[in-house]
MARTOR-63079 format. One record per residue (C-alpha): residue number from 1; residue in one letter; y, z, x. Coordinates in pm, 1 decimal. Each point is the difference from the previous one (the first is absolute). Example, Ala and Ser with C-alpha at 12.3 -4.5 7.8 and 13.67 -1.06 7.14 Angstrom:
<nodes>
{node 1, "A", {-450.0, 780.0, 1230.0}}
{node 2, "S", {344.0, -66.0, 137.0}}
</nodes>
This chain:
<nodes>
{node 1, "X", {-21.5, -3.0, -14.9}}
{node 2, "X", {377.7, -62.2, 139.4}}
{node 3, "X", {333.9, 109.3, -137.2}}
{node 4, "X", {175.5, -339.8, -200.1}}
{node 5, "X", {295.4, -105.1, 116.2}}
{node 6, "X", {243.4, -33.2, -306.0}}
{node 7, "X", {216.2, -307.7, 12.7}}
{node 8, "X", {180.4, 93.6, -375.8}}
{node 9, "X", {292.1, 97.9, 17.4}}
{node 10, "X", {64.2, 200.6, -307.9}}
{node 11, "X", {341.6, 19.0, -30.6}}
{node 12, "X", {88.3, -383.9, 46.5}}
{node 13, "X", {175.3, -120.6, -331.0}}
{node 14, "X", {-340.6, -222.2, -82.8}}
{node 15, "X", {-174.6, 317.6, 0.9}}
{node 16, "X", {273.7, 154.5, -206.2}}
{node 17, "X", {-34.3, -249.7, -266.7}}
{node 18, "X", {-355.5, 44.4, 18.2}}
{node 19, "X", {-42.4, 352.4, -40.7}}
{node 20, "X", {296.8, -54.3, -310.6}}
{node 21, "X", {-193.0, -230.1, -181.7}}
{node 22, "X", {-354.6, 199.5, -6.4}}
{node 23, "X", {195.0, 326.7, -61.0}}
{node 24, "X", {107.4, -159.0, -327.8}}
{node 25, "X", {-339.6, -133.1, -87.2}}
{node 26, "X", {-134.6, 426.4, 95.1}}
{node 27, "X", {296.7, 59.5, -254.1}}
{node 28, "X", {-113.6, -211.8, -251.7}}
{node 29, "X", {-378.7, 117.9, 5.9}}
{node 30, "X", {46.3, 330.1, -36.6}}
{node 31, "X", {223.2, -31.4, -250.2}}
{node 32, "X", {-270.4, -190.8, -200.8}}
{node 33, "X", {-251.5, 291.0, 100.0}}
{node 34, "X", {260.8, 252.1, -140.5}}
{node 35, "X", {9.6, -128.0, -324.1}}
{node 36, "X", {-324.2, 11.5, -23.8}}
{node 37, "X", {-1.8, 395.6, 5.0}}
{node 38, "X", {368.1, -17.1, -182.2}}
{node 39, "X", {-196.2, -137.4, -341.9}}
{node 40, "X", {-275.9, 196.5, 12.8}}
{node 41, "X", {237.9, 297.5, 35.8}}
{node 42, "X", {215.8, -83.9, -299.5}}
{node 43, "X", {-338.8, 186.5, -182.3}}
{node 44, "X", {62.7, 315.3, 129.8}}
{node 45, "X", {138.9, 167.0, -270.0}}
{node 46, "X", {-338.7, -138.0, -194.5}}
{node 47, "X", {-237.5, 166.4, 306.9}}
{node 48, "X", {181.2, 301.5, -23.9}}
{node 49, "X", {-39.6, 53.0, -422.6}}
{node 50, "X", {-356.1, -44.1, 106.6}}
{node 51, "X", {-10.7, 248.1, 338.0}}
{node 52, "X", {-120.0, -317.7, 175.3}}
{node 53, "X", {168.1, -86.1, 348.7}}
{node 54, "X", {49.0, -370.3, 66.5}}
{node 55, "X", {-251.6, -250.9, 181.3}}
{node 56, "X", {239.3, 38.3, 326.3}}
{node 57, "X", {12.6, 360.6, -38.7}}
{node 58, "X", {-391.3, 11.7, 10.4}}
{node 59, "X", {-62.7, -179.3, 278.6}}
{node 60, "X", {308.8, 128.5, 188.9}}
{node 61, "X", {-180.0, 400.1, -50.2}}
{node 62, "X", {-345.7, -165.6, 77.0}}
{node 63, "X", {131.8, -113.6, 353.7}}
{node 64, "X", {52.6, 257.9, 286.6}}
{node 65, "X", {358.3, 68.8, 25.0}}
{node 66, "X", {127.8, -159.9, 314.0}}
{node 67, "X", {-251.4, -269.6, 54.1}}
{node 68, "X", {-20.6, -330.1, 12.1}}
{node 69, "X", {-29.7, -254.4, -317.7}}
{node 70, "X", {-60.8, -302.5, 38.0}}
{node 71, "X", {93.7, -178.6, -368.5}}
{node 72, "X", {-201.8, -336.2, -28.5}}
{node 73, "X", {80.3, -279.7, -248.7}}
{node 74, "X", {327.1, 119.2, -116.2}}
{node 75, "X", {115.9, -385.6, -126.7}}
{node 76, "X", {-283.1, -43.3, -209.4}}
{node 77, "X", {93.5, -178.4, -288.0}}
{node 78, "X", {328.3, -95.8, 76.9}}
{node 79, "X", {176.5, -268.3, -203.9}}
{node 80, "X", {-329.0, -31.9, -199.7}}
{node 81, "X", {30.4, 283.0, -242.5}}
{node 82, "X", {395.7, -110.2, -87.5}}
{node 83, "X", {95.6, -358.6, 162.4}}
{node 84, "X", {377.4, 155.9, 86.2}}
{node 85, "X", {68.0, 161.0, 330.9}}
{node 86, "X", {226.9, 252.9, -129.4}}
{node 87, "X", {-269.6, 118.9, -258.7}}
{node 88, "X", {-352.8, -44.2, 121.1}}
{node 89, "X", {-133.4, 357.7, 106.5}}
{node 90, "X", {-288.6, -58.1, 279.7}}
{node 91, "X", {-290.0, 213.2, 116.9}}
{node 92, "X", {-241.1, -105.5, -262.7}}
{node 93, "X", {43.6, 289.3, -184.8}}
{node 94, "X", {-175.4, 213.0, 261.1}}
{node 95, "X", {88.9, 204.7, 347.9}}
{node 96, "X", {-268.4, -18.4, 285.7}}
{node 97, "X", {-44.5, 29.9, 353.6}}
{node 98, "X", {-119.1, 192.1, 318.3}}
{node 99, "X", {119.6, 398.4, 24.6}}
{node 100, "X", {-151.7, 324.7, 104.7}}
{node 101, "X", {-190.2, 219.1, -246.6}}
{node 102, "X", {-81.4, 383.1, 121.9}}
{node 103, "X", {-41.9, -170.8, 327.0}}
{node 104, "X", {-185.5, -247.3, -94.4}}
{node 105, "X", {129.1, -392.2, 1.1}}
{node 106, "X", {-56.6, -176.3, -317.6}}
{node 107, "X", {41.0, -283.7, -208.6}}
{node 108, "X", {301.6, 115.1, -327.8}}
{node 109, "X", {-14.5, -203.6, -319.8}}
{node 110, "X", {228.0, 162.4, -301.3}}
{node 111, "X", {27.4, -173.7, -355.3}}
{node 112, "X", {391.1, -12.0, -33.7}}
{node 113, "X", {8.7, 79.1, -346.1}}
{node 114, "X", {347.6, 28.6, -22.9}}
{node 115, "X", {-19.0, -410.9, -31.0}}
{node 116, "X", {-116.2, -86.8, -346.4}}
{node 117, "X", {-232.1, 251.5, 16.6}}
{node 118, "X", {-149.3, -72.3, 279.8}}
{node 119, "X", {-146.7, -291.6, -127.2}}
{node 120, "X", {-235.0, -219.2, 266.8}}
{node 121, "X", {209.2, -300.7, 69.6}}
{node 122, "X", {-156.8, -314.6, 90.4}}
{node 123, "X", {126.9, 46.8, 395.7}}
{node 124, "X", {-32.2, 374.6, 6.6}}
{node 125, "X", {-384.2, -131.3, -64.9}}
{node 126, "X", {24.2, -158.5, 308.5}}
{node 127, "X", {84.1, 302.0, 193.8}}
{node 128, "X", {-184.9, 194.9, -107.5}}
{node 129, "X", {-251.1, -225.1, 81.2}}
{node 130, "X", {157.8, -89.7, 390.5}}
{node 131, "X", {27.1, 394.7, 49.0}}
{node 132, "X", {-362.4, 94.0, -84.5}}
{node 133, "X", {-82.4, -268.7, 254.0}}
{node 134, "X", {205.2, 155.0, 302.5}}
{node 135, "X", {-167.5, 351.3, -172.9}}
{node 136, "X", {-319.2, -154.2, 94.2}}
{node 137, "X", {24.3, -191.6, 321.2}}
{node 138, "X", {173.9, 282.6, 114.8}}
{node 139, "X", {-188.1, 312.3, -89.8}}
{node 140, "X", {273.4, 219.7, -168.0}}
{node 141, "X", {-102.8, 222.4, -281.0}}
{node 142, "X", {201.6, -155.0, -360.1}}
{node 143, "X", {220.1, 261.8, -199.2}}
{node 144, "X", {37.0, -189.7, -341.8}}
{node 145, "X", {269.4, 211.8, -236.3}}
{node 146, "X", {-76.1, -193.0, -304.0}}
{node 147, "X", {258.2, -7.4, -330.4}}
{node 148, "X", {-10.2, -373.7, -151.7}}
{node 149, "X", {31.0, -171.6, -299.5}}
{node 150, "X", {-216.9, -237.0, 108.2}}
{node 151, "X", {0.7, -373.9, 6.3}}
{node 152, "X", {282.4, -103.3, -259.0}}
{node 153, "X", {-183.4, -166.8, -272.2}}
{node 154, "X", {354.9, -196.1, -78.0}}
{node 155, "X", {-2.8, -202.7, 285.6}}
{node 156, "X", {-397.2, 30.9, 85.6}}
{node 157, "X", {-162.4, -275.9, 140.4}}
{node 158, "X", {-331.1, -104.6, 44.0}}
{node 159, "X", {5.3, 6.2, 420.7}}
{node 160, "X", {99.8, 335.9, 35.0}}
{node 161, "X", {-294.5, 140.2, -218.7}}
{node 162, "X", {-208.0, -162.3, 260.5}}
{node 163, "X", {215.0, 126.8, 310.7}}
{node 164, "X", {-36.1, 347.1, -205.8}}
{node 165, "X", {-404.4, 44.5, 78.8}}
{node 166, "X", {91.3, -70.5, 376.8}}
{node 167, "X", {208.7, 309.9, 2.0}}
{node 168, "X", {-326.2, 219.3, -135.7}}
{node 169, "X", {-198.7, -195.2, 219.8}}
{node 170, "X", {226.0, 129.2, 298.8}}
{node 171, "X", {-15.5, 348.6, -99.2}}
{node 172, "X", {-352.2, -43.0, -16.3}}
{node 173, "X", {-14.7, -187.3, 370.6}}
{node 174, "X", {180.6, 328.3, 149.0}}
{node 175, "X", {-223.1, 228.2, -122.7}}
{node 176, "X", {-328.4, -163.2, 84.3}}
{node 177, "X", {147.8, -32.9, 336.4}}
{node 178, "X", {68.5, 360.6, 56.8}}
{node 179, "X", {398.7, -12.1, -117.7}}
{node 180, "X", {82.9, 304.2, -208.8}}
{node 181, "X", {162.0, -140.1, -352.1}}
{node 182, "X", {239.8, 287.2, -93.6}}
{node 183, "X", {213.2, -29.1, -392.6}}
{node 184, "X", {213.7, 205.6, -118.0}}
{node 185, "X", {28.5, -87.8, -362.7}}
{node 186, "X", {313.0, 123.9, -105.3}}
{node 187, "X", {11.0, -232.7, -315.1}}
{node 188, "X", {-131.4, -256.5, -238.2}}
{node 189, "X", {-274.9, -246.6, 169.3}}
{node 190, "X", {-122.9, -157.9, -274.8}}
{node 191, "X", {-324.4, -314.3, -57.0}}
{node 192, "X", {-23.0, -109.6, 438.3}}
{node 193, "X", {247.4, 266.6, 103.0}}
{node 194, "X", {-255.3, 201.6, -176.5}}
{node 195, "X", {-218.3, -100.0, 315.8}}
{node 196, "X", {251.6, 71.0, 266.6}}
{node 197, "X", {-105.5, 381.5, 11.9}}
{node 198, "X", {-351.8, -90.3, -134.5}}
{node 199, "X", {-54.9, -175.5, 328.4}}
{node 200, "X", {186.7, 295.1, 207.3}}
{node 201, "X", {-209.3, 244.5, 190.1}}
{node 202, "X", {211.1, 267.6, -55.4}}
{node 203, "X", {245.0, 18.8, -330.3}}
{node 204, "X", {293.8, 298.4, -88.8}}
{node 205, "X", {132.9, -18.2, -331.7}}
{node 206, "X", {297.7, 177.6, -178.4}}
{node 207, "X", {-35.9, 225.1, -271.6}}
{node 208, "X", {171.3, -129.1, -334.8}}
{node 209, "X", {139.5, -400.6, 177.1}}
{node 210, "X", {-347.9, -139.3, 177.2}}
{node 211, "X", {-197.3, -250.0, -230.7}}
{node 212, "X", {-277.3, -207.9, 98.1}}
{node 213, "X", {-155.1, -260.6, -314.1}}
{node 214, "X", {-211.7, -318.2, -57.1}}
{node 215, "X", {226.4, -8.2, -337.6}}
{node 216, "X", {288.9, 199.6, -47.0}}
{node 217, "X", {17.3, 72.9, -407.4}}
{node 218, "X", {150.6, -312.9, -102.0}}
{node 219, "X", {-247.7, -189.9, 123.3}}
{node 220, "X", {-246.1, 225.6, -101.9}}
{node 221, "X", {69.5, 29.8, -350.2}}
{node 222, "X", {94.8, -424.3, 39.2}}
{node 223, "X", {-382.4, -37.0, 125.5}}
{node 224, "X", {-221.2, 216.8, -170.8}}
{node 225, "X", {215.2, 203.6, -283.3}}
{node 226, "X", {1.9, 318.3, 195.7}}
{node 227, "X", {244.7, 210.7, 18.2}}
{node 228, "X", {56.4, 279.6, 274.2}}
{node 229, "X", {288.9, 120.0, 219.6}}
{node 230, "X", {42.3, -59.5, 336.7}}
{node 231, "X", {-95.5, 406.5, 132.0}}
{node 232, "X", {-299.7, -66.6, -186.0}}
{node 233, "X", {-92.5, -395.9, 167.7}}
{node 234, "X", {159.7, 70.5, 367.7}}
{node 235, "X", {199.7, 301.7, 66.2}}
{node 236, "X", {1.4, 212.3, 282.9}}
{node 237, "X", {-190.5, 277.6, -143.2}}
{node 238, "X", {-298.8, -194.0, -121.3}}
{node 239, "X", {-69.8, -228.7, 260.6}}
{node 240, "X", {13.0, 335.5, 274.3}}
{node 241, "X", {-178.5, 189.8, -248.1}}
{node 242, "X", {-238.6, -210.8, -221.4}}
{node 243, "X", {6.8, -360.7, 177.4}}
{node 244, "X", {19.5, 108.0, 363.3}}
{node 245, "X", {227.1, -249.0, 71.4}}
{node 246, "X", {211.5, 197.5, 144.5}}
{node 247, "X", {-44.2, 201.0, 325.6}}
{node 248, "X", {295.6, 229.7, -11.1}}
{node 249, "X", {238.7, 94.3, -269.7}}
{node 250, "X", {368.3, 75.6, 87.5}}
{node 251, "X", {250.3, 142.3, -232.5}}
{node 252, "X", {278.2, -210.9, 94.7}}
{node 253, "X", {99.2, -339.3, 245.0}}
{node 254, "X", {92.1, 276.3, 306.6}}
{node 255, "X", {-315.8, 138.7, -16.8}}
{node 256, "X", {-217.6, -309.4, -60.7}}
{node 257, "X", {191.0, -102.5, 402.2}}
{node 258, "X", {-56.5, 322.0, 158.8}}
{node 259, "X", {-415.5, -23.5, -103.3}}
{node 260, "X", {1.1, -392.5, 115.6}}
{node 261, "X", {144.0, 158.3, 293.1}}
{node 262, "X", {-255.6, 304.5, 45.2}}
{node 263, "X", {-286.9, -312.0, -86.0}}
{node 264, "X", {99.3, -191.7, 282.6}}
{node 265, "X", {84.4, 282.7, 252.0}}
{node 266, "X", {-376.6, 36.1, -26.2}}
{node 267, "X", {-135.6, -313.0, -13.3}}
{node 268, "X", {-95.5, 69.0, 380.7}}
{node 269, "X", {174.9, -341.0, 49.8}}
{node 270, "X", {167.1, 59.1, 336.2}}
{node 271, "X", {-318.9, -57.7, 180.4}}
{node 272, "X", {33.6, -364.2, -36.1}}
{node 273, "X", {400.1, 9.2, 116.4}}
{node 274, "X", {82.7, -233.9, 295.9}}
{node 275, "X", {-111.3, 104.2, 344.7}}
{node 276, "X", {258.9, 226.8, 206.4}}
{node 277, "X", {201.2, -248.6, 242.3}}
{node 278, "X", {162.4, 58.2, 323.7}}
{node 279, "X", {397.2, 118.8, -14.6}}
{node 280, "X", {237.0, -315.2, -31.9}}
{node 281, "X", {377.2, -92.8, 18.2}}
{node 282, "X", {164.5, -142.0, -253.0}}
{node 283, "X", {149.1, -367.9, 74.2}}
{node 284, "X", {250.3, -12.5, 273.2}}
{node 285, "X", {201.7, -271.5, -196.1}}
{node 286, "X", {185.7, 88.0, -290.9}}
{node 287, "X", {-182.0, -79.2, -382.2}}
{node 288, "X", {372.6, -28.8, -131.6}}
{node 289, "X", {2.0, -353.9, 216.1}}
{node 290, "X", {-278.9, -119.7, -268.0}}
{node 291, "X", {244.4, -42.5, -237.9}}
{node 292, "X", {210.8, -301.7, 176.0}}
{node 293, "X", {-297.4, -125.1, 194.0}}
{node 294, "X", {-145.3, -287.0, -274.0}}
{node 295, "X", {315.4, -216.7, -126.6}}
{node 296, "X", {35.5, -90.4, -408.8}}
{node 297, "X", {-36.8, -357.6, 158.2}}
{node 298, "X", {-343.1, -21.4, 67.6}}
{node 299, "X", {68.0, -297.4, 243.0}}
{node 300, "X", {171.1, 239.1, 265.5}}
{node 301, "X", {-307.1, 38.7, 248.5}}
{node 302, "X", {-62.4, 399.8, 101.2}}
{node 303, "X", {-189.1, 127.4, 264.7}}
{node 304, "X", {-273.5, 202.9, -212.2}}
{node 305, "X", {-137.6, 181.0, 326.2}}
{node 306, "X", {393.8, 168.9, -111.9}}
{node 307, "X", {-150.9, 119.3, -267.5}}
{node 308, "X", {-352.3, 147.2, 112.1}}
{node 309, "X", {178.3, 194.7, 301.4}}
{node 310, "X", {230.0, 186.2, -292.6}}
{node 311, "X", {-333.8, 73.1, -139.3}}
{node 312, "X", {-225.6, 140.5, 284.7}}
{node 313, "X", {-51.3, 359.2, 168.7}}
{node 314, "X", {276.6, -64.3, 259.2}}
{node 315, "X", {95.6, -349.0, -79.9}}
{node 316, "X", {-309.7, -100.4, 305.6}}
{node 317, "X", {-169.4, -289.5, -121.3}}
{node 318, "X", {-286.8, -227.9, 165.0}}
{node 319, "X", {85.3, -372.5, -39.1}}
{node 320, "X", {-377.1, -207.4, -24.0}}
{node 321, "X", {66.4, -361.7, 78.7}}
{node 322, "X", {317.8, -24.6, 81.0}}
{node 323, "X", {-7.5, -306.6, 123.5}}
{node 324, "X", {-209.1, -158.8, -181.5}}
{node 325, "X", {77.3, -95.0, -374.1}}
{node 326, "X", {333.8, 164.1, 79.5}}
{node 327, "X", {134.3, -9.7, -395.2}}
{node 328, "X", {-314.0, 184.6, -103.8}}
{node 329, "X", {75.6, 369.1, 80.3}}
{node 330, "X", {-268.7, 236.4, 94.0}}
{node 331, "X", {55.9, 335.1, 160.1}}
{node 332, "X", {-190.5, 360.1, 30.4}}
{node 333, "X", {177.6, 318.5, -47.4}}
{node 334, "X", {-37.8, 324.3, -160.6}}
{node 335, "X", {105.2, 196.4, -346.6}}
{node 336, "X", {51.1, 310.7, -33.7}}
{node 337, "X", {-288.1, 15.4, 267.3}}
{node 338, "X", {-182.6, -220.0, -149.3}}
{node 339, "X", {-103.9, -339.8, 147.7}}
{node 340, "X", {120.0, -270.5, -159.2}}
{node 341, "X", {11.4, -382.4, -0.8}}
{node 342, "X", {294.7, -207.0, -82.3}}
{node 343, "X", {-26.9, -367.6, -115.4}}
{node 344, "X", {326.5, -174.3, -43.2}}
{node 345, "X", {201.7, -311.0, 12.5}}
{node 346, "X", {288.9, -180.4, 214.0}}
{node 347, "X", {-27.5, -325.7, -180.9}}
{node 348, "X", {-267.8, -256.9, -175.5}}
{node 349, "X", {-380.9, 119.6, 124.6}}
{node 350, "X", {-113.2, -322.2, 204.5}}
{node 351, "X", {-363.2, -44.7, 103.5}}
{node 352, "X", {80.6, 217.3, 334.3}}
{node 353, "X", {145.6, 280.1, -198.9}}
{node 354, "X", {-302.4, 48.9, -268.5}}
{node 355, "X", {-267.1, -40.8, 262.1}}
{node 356, "X", {216.6, 280.2, 159.3}}
{node 357, "X", {-22.6, 185.3, -330.3}}
{node 358, "X", {-351.3, -5.1, -74.2}}
{node 359, "X", {-121.7, 120.5, 330.8}}
{node 360, "X", {263.9, 299.1, -35.0}}
{node 361, "X", {-153.8, 86.6, -312.6}}
{node 362, "X", {-326.5, -77.8, 140.4}}
{node 363, "X", {84.0, 257.6, 260.0}}
{node 364, "X", {149.0, 240.6, -235.7}}
{node 365, "X", {-287.1, 48.1, -156.5}}
{node 366, "X", {-238.3, -5.6, 308.2}}
{node 367, "X", {241.8, 300.7, 52.0}}
{node 368, "X", {-44.2, 182.8, -339.7}}
{node 369, "X", {422.5, -33.3, -24.0}}
{node 370, "X", {201.1, -48.4, -308.7}}
{node 371, "X", {205.0, -357.1, 11.0}}
{node 372, "X", {317.7, 2.6, -195.3}}
{node 373, "X", {212.2, -361.2, -72.7}}
{node 374, "X", {375.2, 9.1, 37.1}}
{node 375, "X", {0.3, -318.9, -231.5}}
{node 376, "X", {291.6, -246.7, 137.5}}
{node 377, "X", {-155.9, -399.3, -11.0}}
{node 378, "X", {68.1, -321.8, -196.7}}
{node 379, "X", {-329.3, -41.4, 52.1}}
{node 380, "X", {-258.0, -188.3, 189.2}}
{node 381, "X", {134.4, -266.3, 224.0}}
{node 382, "X", {38.8, -375.1, -152.1}}
{node 383, "X", {45.7, -317.4, 199.6}}
{node 384, "X", {-230.1, -286.0, 122.6}}
{node 385, "X", {-58.5, 173.0, 322.9}}
{node 386, "X", {-71.8, 328.1, -144.3}}
{node 387, "X", {-239.1, -184.3, -269.5}}
{node 388, "X", {-157.6, -157.9, 312.7}}
{node 389, "X", {-23.8, 301.7, 160.3}}
{node 390, "X", {-252.4, 180.4, -259.8}}
{node 391, "X", {229.5, 127.2, -205.4}}
{node 392, "X", {-192.6, 41.0, -277.7}}
{node 393, "X", {-251.7, 106.2, 173.2}}
{node 394, "X", {113.0, 266.7, 251.7}}
{node 395, "X", {228.1, 143.2, -322.3}}
{node 396, "X", {-350.0, 27.8, -216.3}}
{node 397, "X", {-170.5, 197.6, 264.3}}
{node 398, "X", {356.7, 267.1, -15.5}}
{node 399, "X", {-75.3, 34.3, -342.3}}
{node 400, "X", {-335.5, 81.5, 44.9}}
{node 401, "X", {64.4, 281.9, 245.8}}
{node 402, "X", {240.4, 152.5, -229.0}}
{node 403, "X", {-244.4, -49.3, -253.6}}
{node 404, "X", {-301.5, 147.4, 143.3}}
{node 405, "X", {248.6, 265.6, 209.4}}
{node 406, "X", {-281.3, 329.9, 46.9}}
{node 407, "X", {382.9, 227.3, 31.0}}
{node 408, "X", {247.7, 126.2, -290.7}}
{node 409, "X", {253.5, -302.2, 0.2}}
{node 410, "X", {322.5, 81.6, -129.6}}
{node 411, "X", {309.8, -255.6, -51.1}}
{node 412, "X", {378.9, 8.3, 37.0}}
{node 413, "X", {173.3, -284.7, -133.5}}
{node 414, "X", {275.2, -11.2, 217.6}}
{node 415, "X", {221.5, -303.2, -66.3}}
{node 416, "X", {-225.0, -357.2, -48.6}}
{node 417, "X", {-312.2, 4.4, -141.1}}
{node 418, "X", {-7.5, -344.7, -133.3}}
{node 419, "X", {-359.4, -232.7, -73.1}}
{node 420, "X", {-311.0, 32.1, 158.3}}
{node 421, "X", {237.9, 231.2, 280.7}}
{node 422, "X", {-39.3, 276.7, -248.2}}
{node 423, "X", {-370.8, -9.7, 12.4}}
{node 424, "X", {-93.2, -46.9, 292.7}}
{node 425, "X", {220.4, 345.1, 39.4}}
{node 426, "X", {-167.6, 147.1, -236.3}}
{node 427, "X", {191.1, -50.8, -325.3}}
{node 428, "X", {-111.6, 167.2, -315.2}}
{node 429, "X", {-335.8, -181.9, -79.8}}
{node 430, "X", {-122.8, 119.6, 379.8}}
{node 431, "X", {8.2, 361.1, -141.6}}
{node 432, "X", {159.0, 161.3, 229.7}}
{node 433, "X", {-14.0, 373.9, -16.5}}
{node 434, "X", {361.2, 17.8, -51.6}}
{node 435, "X", {309.0, -268.8, -68.0}}
{node 436, "X", {361.5, 126.1, 49.6}}
{node 437, "X", {258.5, -250.3, -18.2}}
{node 438, "X", {354.9, 41.8, 114.4}}
{node 439, "X", {290.9, -42.9, -275.8}}
{node 440, "X", {67.1, -343.1, 197.1}}
{node 441, "X", {-294.4, -175.0, 4.7}}
{node 442, "X", {-119.0, -295.3, -179.5}}
{node 443, "X", {-356.8, -113.4, -41.8}}
{node 444, "X", {-115.9, -374.3, -165.5}}
{node 445, "X", {-139.3, -275.3, 20.5}}
{node 446, "X", {256.4, -133.3, 239.6}}
{node 447, "X", {360.5, 24.3, 68.2}}
{node 448, "X", {224.7, -118.5, -278.4}}
{node 449, "X", {202.3, -237.3, 173.0}}
{node 450, "X", {-336.2, -166.9, 93.3}}
{node 451, "X", {-103.8, -16.1, -315.4}}
{node 452, "X", {272.9, -118.6, -144.6}}
{node 453, "X", {33.2, -275.6, 275.9}}
{node 454, "X", {-381.3, -80.6, -81.2}}
{node 455, "X", {37.5, -104.8, -331.6}}
{node 456, "X", {304.9, -180.7, 71.9}}
{node 457, "X", {-182.5, -252.4, 303.6}}
{node 458, "X", {-317.7, -39.4, -317.7}}
{node 459, "X", {260.2, -72.3, -247.1}}
{node 460, "X", {199.2, -180.6, 225.1}}
{node 461, "X", {-323.9, -219.5, 84.5}}
{node 462, "X", {-88.3, -60.6, -355.6}}
{node 463, "X", {334.1, -138.9, -83.9}}
{node 464, "X", {-33.3, -250.5, 284.5}}
{node 465, "X", {-383.9, -140.6, -114.8}}
{node 466, "X", {207.4, -42.5, -302.2}}
{node 467, "X", {275.9, -183.2, 158.2}}
{node 468, "X", {249.6, 275.2, -163.2}}
{node 469, "X", {258.0, 186.1, 184.7}}
{node 470, "X", {29.8, 358.9, 8.0}}
{node 471, "X", {288.3, 141.4, -198.0}}
{node 472, "X", {189.2, 274.2, 292.9}}
{node 473, "X", {113.9, 241.3, -320.6}}
{node 474, "X", {-319.3, 15.0, -148.7}}
{node 475, "X", {-207.4, 55.0, 360.9}}
{node 476, "X", {258.5, 246.6, 81.2}}
{node 477, "X", {-77.8, 123.9, -313.6}}
{node 478, "X", {-383.4, 27.5, 22.1}}
{node 479, "X", {6.8, 143.8, 361.8}}
{node 480, "X", {258.5, 302.5, -141.0}}
{node 481, "X", {-208.4, 57.1, -198.2}}
{node 482, "X", {-336.0, -0.7, 226.5}}
{node 483, "X", {214.1, 261.5, 200.9}}
{node 484, "X", {104.6, 221.7, -301.0}}
{node 485, "X", {-377.9, 33.6, -120.7}}
{node 486, "X", {-163.6, 107.1, 306.5}}
</nodes>
């Protein structure tokens, strides 16, 4: 390992401009995240009258004070429930993240019952499926704080029913893998929602508030004519004393959360924690520099080693094959004392770069060290020389290496992520353990200008075959429309 000699001047006008643009994007992101919390908090008077805590209050009480909390998929469903950017509420109606409960790293999922009574939104379901998969891959105890009105039947779509089955399947997969599934039933769980506690290893219910039944009183009467109260059908007292669905009965949300913390404390899960690592030094180069390194104009170049050096311990890295396939960056370093490999891009991925990345991935698998991909590429190199040099074949080898890697892979979209470059750099379709995105990153089948110019050339060629001359105004209008779409 060697100290990285940075050539970046964070005080330069370009750095200041980029930093300002990134901070503006971050401010917009935080405002959207706050919007979901603010809308949910509008239900506080109702929750207080019922003697309940708001969903985010429950999560805060569950987590260890002062411990790290990594929220996940905070923008899920944005512009889908409402096409108006000023009024769309992101988050998918659920709160999810990784945090520490009684010293144990856990996946925490909570119904945001302050919004539409916790009714499951389409992207909220996708979000639940994703965090279940993360819990399974990373062996995280799964804590579910449930209070949901179930599916919104006014916006029902059959595909939601299909995907909903995957939610319950994943709960069974977690238990089968020996990963504890703990549910705190704060409110209702009807029909499919009743299987959430049913498929859990431990269920904590709140007296007078928890309800779980396959058919609530209205459906029961409609289906069979039978009349029953909610408590008779699925109340907390009944389920903890008669049906056996619930293991513990709490008197309120506070006690239920306390019970959940005690259950986690007694899991004995500490034995599966990550091994102790050697003492490490934080990056020598300041993390704030990351704000200004990548331009909003993704055509502006950046040496991604500058990014890596601000992530690794002591800003020390070992550049792998630095003179070969130079536009593809492969480096080794330590993050928090853990050995990690990095793959990034200082331009398109050419034949040499693809071969270099393939070799590096195989080496990391041999060493048993995880790989972090920092995406910043317009894709695989095109052109006569590239095609004749075997770009398709060598790019495919890189994709095969990514697909079959035996170590954890984490992807961070930093700048451009276009075309097959997204695939070769472990995009979403290649199932990275985690995928994060900088607010300025963009991903698509190709760059907007390239797509627009491609269609322009195709249209002009079609007119030429008919002996017609292109209309410049119409051609420019089409160009602008495609750029805007991308």
